[in-house]
C-alpha positions in Angstrom: 205.7 110.2 87.2 202.9 107.4 88.2 202.7 106.3 91.4 204.1 102.8 92.2 203.0 100.9 95.6 205.3 98.4 96.5 203.8 95.9 98.9 206.6 94.2 100.7 210.4 94.3 101.5 212.4 93.7 98.1 216.0 94.1 97.1 217.6 98.0 96.1 218.6 97.0 92.6 214.7 96.8 91.7 213.4 100.0 93.8 216.3 101.9 91.7 215.0 101.1 88.7 211.7 101.9 89.4 212.4 105.2 91.5 214.1 106.5 88.2 211.1 106.6 86.2 208.1 107.1 89.2 207.3 107.8 92.8 207.6 104.3 94.7 205.7 103.8 97.9 207.6 100.9 99.4 206.6 99.0 102.4 209.5 98.6 104.7 207.9 96.9 107.7 209.7 93.8 109.0 206.9 91.9 109.3 204.2 91.7 106.0 201.9 94.8 105.6 198.5 94.6 107.2 195.6 94.4 105.2 194.0 97.6 106.6 197.2 99.4 105.4 197.7 97.7 102.1 194.0 99.0 101.0 194.8 102.3 102.2 198.0 102.7 100.5 197.1 101.4 97.3 194.7 104.1 96.4 195.1 105.6 93.6 198.2 103.8 92.7 198.8 102.9 89.0 200.9 99.9 89.5 201.7 97.3 91.9 204.5 94.9 92.6 203.2 92.2 94.7 204.6 89.8 96.9 202.9 86.3 97.3 201.9 87.0 101.0 199.2 89.6 99.3 196.0 88.8 98.3 195.1 90.9 95.4 191.3 90.9 94.7 188.0 92.6 93.9 188.5 94.6 97.1 192.1 95.5 96.5 190.8 96.6 93.5 188.4 98.4 94.2 190.6 100.4 96.7 193.3 100.8 94.2 190.7 102.8 92.1 190.3 102.4 88.1 193.7 104.6 87.0 195.3 101.2 88.1 197.4 99.6 85.1 199.7 96.5 86.5 200.2 94.7 89.3 203.3 92.7 88.7 203.7 89.8 91.3 207.4 88.7 92.4 207.1 85.0 92.5 206.4 82.8 89.6 203.1 81.2 91.3 200.3 83.4 90.7 197.3 82.1 92.9 197.2 85.2 95.4 195.9 86.9 92.3 192.6 87.3 90.6 193.7 87.1 87.3 190.1 87.4 85.8 188.8 90.0 87.8 192.2 91.9 86.9 191.9 91.1 83.1 187.8 92.3 83.3 189.1 96.0 84.4 191.8 96.0 82.1 195.3 96.1 84.7 198.0 93.4 82.9 199.0 91.1 85.7 202.2 89.7 85.5 204.7 87.1 87.5 208.3 86.1 87.6 209.2 82.6 85.6 212.4 81.7 84.7 214.8 83.4 87.0 213.8 81.2 90.4 214.0 78.0 88.2 217.7 76.7 89.5 217.5 77.6 92.7 214.0 75.8 93.3 215.5 72.9 91.8 218.4 73.3 94.1 216.1 73.3 97.2 214.0 70.3 95.5 216.6 67.9 95.0 218.0 69.5 98.6 215.0 67.7 100.1 215.3 64.8 98.0 218.7 64.2 99.5 217.5 64.7 103.3 214.8 62.9 103.1 216.3 59.7 101.6 219.6 60.1 103.7 216.9 61.0 107.2 219.9 64.0 107.1 217.2 66.1 109.1 217.2 62.9 111.4 221.0 63.0 112.0 221.5 66.2 112.6 218.6 66.5 115.2 219.9 63.6 117.3 223.4 65.4 117.0 222.1 68.8 118.1 220.2 67.5 121.4 223.3 65.7 122.5 222.1 62.2 121.8 224.8 59.2 122.5 225.5 57.6 119.1 228.3 55.0 117.5 228.4 54.6 114.0 227.2 51.1 113.2 226.1 48.9 110.1 222.1 49.4 110.4 222.3 53.1 112.3 220.0 55.8 110.4 219.9 53.6 107.4 218.3 55.6 104.2 217.5 54.5 100.7 220.3 55.1 97.4 219.0 57.4 94.5 221.1 55.4 91.5 219.0 53.6 89.5 215.2 54.8 91.1 212.7 56.4 89.9 211.7 60.1 90.0 208.3 61.2 89.4 208.3 64.6 88.4 204.5 66.0 88.5 204.7 69.5 86.6 207.1 69.2 83.9 207.9 72.8 83.2 210.9 74.6 83.9 211.5 73.8 87.3 210.1 70.3 87.1 212.6 69.9 84.0 215.7 71.3 85.8 215.2 68.9 88.7 215.1 66.2 86.7 217.9 67.1 85.3 219.5 66.8 88.8 218.1 63.2 89.3 219.2 62.1 85.9 222.7 63.3 86.9 222.1 61.0 90.1 221.6 57.9 87.8 217.4 58.1 88.1 215.0 57.4 85.5 212.3 59.9 85.0 208.9 59.9 84.2 206.6 62.8 84.3 202.7 63.7 84.2 202.1 66.7 83.0 199.1 69.0 80.9 201.4 68.3 77.4 204.3 67.1 76.5 207.4 68.1 76.8 209.9 69.1 73.8 211.1 65.7 72.5 214.7 67.3 72.7 214.8 67.6 75.9 212.2 64.2 76.9 215.4 62.4 75.0 218.2 64.3 77.3 216.1 63.4 80.1 215.0 60.2 79.0 211.5 60.9 80.0 208.4 59.2 79.8 205.1 60.7 80.1 202.5 58.8 81.8 198.7 59.6 83.6 199.2 60.9 87.4 198.6 57.1 88.8 200.6 55.2 86.8 203.8 57.8 88.2 202.5 57.2 92.0 202.8 53.2 91.2 206.0 53.4 89.5 207.9 56.5 91.3 210.4 55.6 94.2 210.6 59.9 94.1 207.7 61.9 93.3 208.0 65.5 93.2 205.3 68.0 92.5 205.9 71.2 90.3 202.8 72.2 89.2 201.0 75.5 89.6 198.3 75.7 92.3 194.7 76.2 91.5 190.9 74.5 91.7 192.2 71.5 89.6 195.6 70.7 91.8 193.9 70.9 95.2 194.7 68.4 97.2 196.0 66.3 94.0 197.7 64.7 96.6 195.3 63.1 99.3 194.7 60.0 101.0 194.1 57.7 98.1 196.9 59.1 95.7 199.3 58.4 99.0 198.3 55.0 99.3 198.3 53.9 95.4 202.6 54.9 96.4 205.0 53.0 97.4 205.5 52.1 101.2 209.4 53.0 100.4 208.3 56.0 98.1 209.5 59.6 99.1 207.1 62.9 98.7 208.3 66.4 97.6 206.7 69.5 97.5 208.5 72.5 96.1 205.0 74.3 94.5 202.4 75.4 96.6 201.1 74.1 100.0 197.4 72.9 99.1 198.7 70.7 96.6 198.9 68.4 99.3 196.3 67.0 101.6 198.7 67.7 104.7 196.2 65.8 107.4 196.0 63.0 104.8 200.2 63.2 104.9 200.6 63.5 108.4 198.8 59.9 108.1 200.4 58.6 105.7 203.9 59.1 107.4 202.8 57.7 110.4 201.4 54.9 109.1 204.2 53.4 107.4 201.6 54.4 103.6 205.2 56.0 102.6 208.6 56.4 103.7 209.1 59.9 103.8 208.6 63.5 102.9 210.3 66.6 101.8 208.2 69.7 102.2 209.1 73.6 101.3 205.4 75.2 101.3 202.7 74.2 103.3 199.0 74.2 103.2 198.2 77.6 105.6 201.7 79.2 105.6 203.3 80.0 108.2 201.1 77.4 110.2 202.6 74.1 109.9 200.3 70.8 110.5 200.8 69.7 114.1 201.2 66.3 113.7 204.0 67.0 110.8 206.4 68.8 113.6 206.1 65.3 115.7 207.2 63.2 113.0 210.9 62.0 112.4 210.6 60.6 108.6 209.8 64.6 107.2 211.9 67.4 106.3 210.3 70.6 107.0 211.7 73.7 105.1 209.9 77.5 105.6 209.7 78.5 102.0 213.2 78.7 101.0 212.7 77.3 97.1 213.7 80.9 95.4 216.0 82.2 98.7 219.2 82.7 97.3 220.3 86.7 96.9 220.8 86.2 93.2 217.3 84.8 92.6 215.5 87.1 94.7 217.1 89.9 93.5 216.4 88.7 89.7 212.8 88.3 91.0 212.3 91.7 92.2 214.5 93.2 88.7 212.1 91.4 86.5 209.1 92.8 88.4 210.0 96.1 88.3 210.7 95.6 84.1 207.0 94.5 84.0 206.1 97.2 86.0 207.8 99.8 83.6 207.2 98.5 80.7 203.3 98.2 81.1 203.5 102.4 82.7 205.4 103.0 79.0 202.8 101.4 77.0 205.0 98.2 76.2 204.6 94.9 76.3 206.0 93.1 79.6 208.4 90.5 79.5 206.6 87.9 81.5 202.7 88.6 81.3 200.7 85.7 83.1 198.7 84.5 79.8 195.5 82.5 81.4 
């Protein structure tokens, strides 16, 4: 039996699969494991099942030792993993794409509705016990029908978000490294454009691109200025894709109308000025937060781990 270290709490269904074949050392604390504790625990492990809160780098790989075979991330994003460092040591790195597509697209579209219809503002008003009365101009928002959604990163989650937008009567443009399947483009009526055109024509911009050096602060002062002053920005990808200081300024000065964020530059911290603004919806990284989705993610990570330890190809290796 191989030793498998799980860096955080995951559903029992995944742990049961791992325990059936291997010796599992799973962190059970309610808080994230400390770096010191993590470095000590991974020593001698042949597999690490990691959460996105843990940094998998040379230091950790050195602490684990040369017998380490696989790092299985319980997330679709893998910016917490130094993939080249793993590859250089012959370690397989895996992630969990696909299983969280619909749940994350639901959150993206939920943020779109909350931001454009000012639902957060309305709830805060009622919970604060403020006096209110229905009126023709009370908390007016913006309709989606006939408007344009710009999707940055047209992978599975981007496409699922676009399908929801299409059902609401929106037009779709997208920016992506490559063309999507022509049949899907036809189904969505989606048109591929460059980022500058997408920003200029979209009424809602939704971010679904992976995070890395090329997308760090992809949306900054110039990009925000290129958007319509009636437009909204939504991010369910990774926080550092947006320059939060620039976004706060844009929201405060009316450069754009509003925003919805599920992810942040320095999680769990939120840029202080964003907390003071009414025209931004802020939720704590809930994109995949359903019982069904988190279970499916953890089980897929377990299956990736088991496959590598059996000497088989894992279902979803990270390919760079």
